[in-house]
C-alpha positions as CSV (number, residue, x, y, z in Angstrom):
1,X,-5.5,-17.3,-27.1
2,X,-7.1,-16.5,-23.5
3,X,-10.3,-17.9,-22.6
4,X,-12.4,-16.4,-20.5
5,X,-14.5,-18.8,-18.0
6,X,-16.8,-16.5,-16.0
7,X,-17.9,-12.7,-16.0
8,X,-16.5,-10.0,-13.5
9,X,-17.9,-10.3,-10.4
10,X,-19.3,-7.6,-8.1
11,X,-16.5,-6.5,-6.0
12,X,-16.3,-6.6,-2.4
13,X,-13.4,-4.6,-1.1
14,X,-11.4,-7.0,-0.4
15,X,-9.9,-7.8,-4.2
16,X,-5.9,-6.0,-4.5
17,X,-4.7,-3.5,-6.6
18,X,-1.4,-3.2,-7.5
19,X,0.2,0.0,-8.0
20,X,3.8,0.7,-9.2
21,X,5.2,4.1,-8.2
22,X,8.6,5.4,-7.3
23,X,10.2,5.9,-3.9
24,X,13.6,7.3,-3.2
25,X,14.1,6.6,-7.1
26,X,13.6,3.3,-6.9
27,X,9.9,1.4,-8.1
28,X,8.3,-0.6,-6.5
29,X,4.8,-2.7,-6.5
30,X,2.5,-1.5,-3.3
31,X,-0.8,-3.9,-2.9
32,X,-3.7,-2.0,-1.7
33,X,-7.0,-3.2,-1.1
34,X,-9.9,-1.4,-3.2
35,X,-11.3,-0.5,0.0
36,X,-8.5,0.9,0.8
37,X,-8.6,3.2,-1.8
38,X,-12.3,3.7,-1.9
39,X,-11.7,5.5,1.3
40,X,-8.7,7.3,0.3
41,X,-11.0,8.7,-2.4
42,X,-13.7,9.6,0.0
43,X,-11.2,11.6,2.4
44,X,-12.9,9.0,4.6
45,X,-9.0,7.1,5.2
46,X,-8.0,8.4,8.6
47,X,-5.2,10.5,9.0
48,X,-3.3,9.1,5.4
49,X,-6.6,10.1,3.1
50,X,-6.2,12.0,0.0
51,X,-8.7,13.9,-1.3
52,X,-9.0,13.1,-4.5
53,X,-11.5,15.9,-5.6
54,X,-10.1,18.5,-3.9
55,X,-6.4,18.0,-5.6
56,X,-8.4,17.1,-8.8
57,X,-10.2,20.7,-8.6
58,X,-6.3,22.0,-8.2
59,X,-5.5,21.2,-11.4
60,X,-5.1,23.1,-14.6
61,X,-8.2,22.3,-17.0
62,X,-6.0,23.1,-20.1
63,X,-3.7,20.2,-21.3
64,X,0.3,21.6,-19.9
65,X,2.9,21.9,-22.6
66,X,5.4,20.4,-20.7
67,X,5.0,16.6,-20.8
68,X,4.2,14.4,-17.4
69,X,2.3,17.1,-16.0
70,X,-1.0,16.1,-14.2
71,X,-4.1,17.9,-14.9
72,X,-7.8,18.2,-14.5
73,X,-9.4,16.8,-17.6
74,X,-12.7,16.6,-17.2
75,X,-12.5,15.2,-13.7
76,X,-10.0,12.9,-15.0
77,X,-6.6,13.3,-13.4
78,X,-4.4,12.6,-16.6
79,X,-0.7,13.5,-17.3
80,X,0.2,15.3,-20.4
């Protein structure tokens, strides 16, 4: 059994998030600071920014019939 030694602390932005993604057919582990994810999500990440809100708005709001398809599930990007 895992013991809990303290409650979660407020995020500073320096915490690292690990993301598994496929690149050129290979599964890779990418690490990115929370602060950089926030900048990307807000569209203020410079040339590498990604506007998550616009992307979510562009997705279908109806559950796709094809498995593995991203869709806008009430503002949450989900995969069917």
